[in-house]
C-alpha positions, 0 to 999 in steps of 0.5 A: 138605532140598529147595528150593521152587520156586514154579509158576507154573499153577493148571491142578491136571493140568499141575502133576502133571505138572511135579511129577514131571519136577521129583521127581529133584531133591528140588524140592518144588513149591508151585503158585502158587494154594497161597499165594494167587496169583491167574494172570499175564496172558499178553499178548504173542505168544510163548510165550517171553515168556508164560512169562516174564511168569508165571515173574516173577509168581509169583518176585515175589509168593511171593518164591521161585524160580518156573517156568513154561511157556507151550504150545499147539498148533501147526498149520501149515495154520492159520498157527501157531493156535490156538498162544498163544492154545491156551487161549481160541481159543474164546474165554472162558470157557476151555473145552476142549470149546469149543477143541476143536470149534473146531480141527474144525471150521477143519480140515474141508476141509483134508487135511493135518492135521499138529499139533504141540505146544509147550512154553517153560518158564521158571524164575526164581531170583528176580523179576528174575532177568537170565538166567532159565532157558529150554528148550522140547520138540515134539511131532508128531502128527496131529489126529483129527476125533473126541476119542479118551481120557480122561486128559490136559487141552487138546487131548490127545483130538484129538492123535494120536500115530502112531507109537503108534497113541494119542491123547495122552489115551489115553496113562498119566501116564509115557508122556506125561511121556516123549513129550511137548512139556512133558517134553522142555522139562522135561529140558532144563530138569534138566539145566541146574539139575544144573550151574545149580543153585537 
């Protein structure tokens, strides 16, 4: 019998990615929206604090274990921006297109186009879990001026992976899960869950 785990995200593409990554452990992923749970506030300045806040929020309202990730694009030439503000880089309402346009604009006069996606995944067994499982991952690439590809979401169309000659938005889902920051973080989490099951 599979265990149920609430995913603290209302992003359907992120839910699909994480469900595929957790499938080997026979864990049923229940997106929080299915349970009527609203998105948590993300007031913190670090990825780990935001992920923990989201996981505790979902676990408290669902009465189930919960997993959350907080991730973003970090561009060293921009002092690490957009960072934790990645989803809201161009302000509210959230817009991938406006975020991407602003990123290209701010990098226009910069030769250093190195960037990396960073993800922290936090799993809590219950809302007040004193020892959450925490895992992270990175994915390095460069930023293009023109979007390429129709898959993925967020900054994927601008995030170019030199060794593949493709953007993250040009990769098929299985390959992206193998390479991505979230994939790396989830593999670390899966390794922890094999020795510390739900």
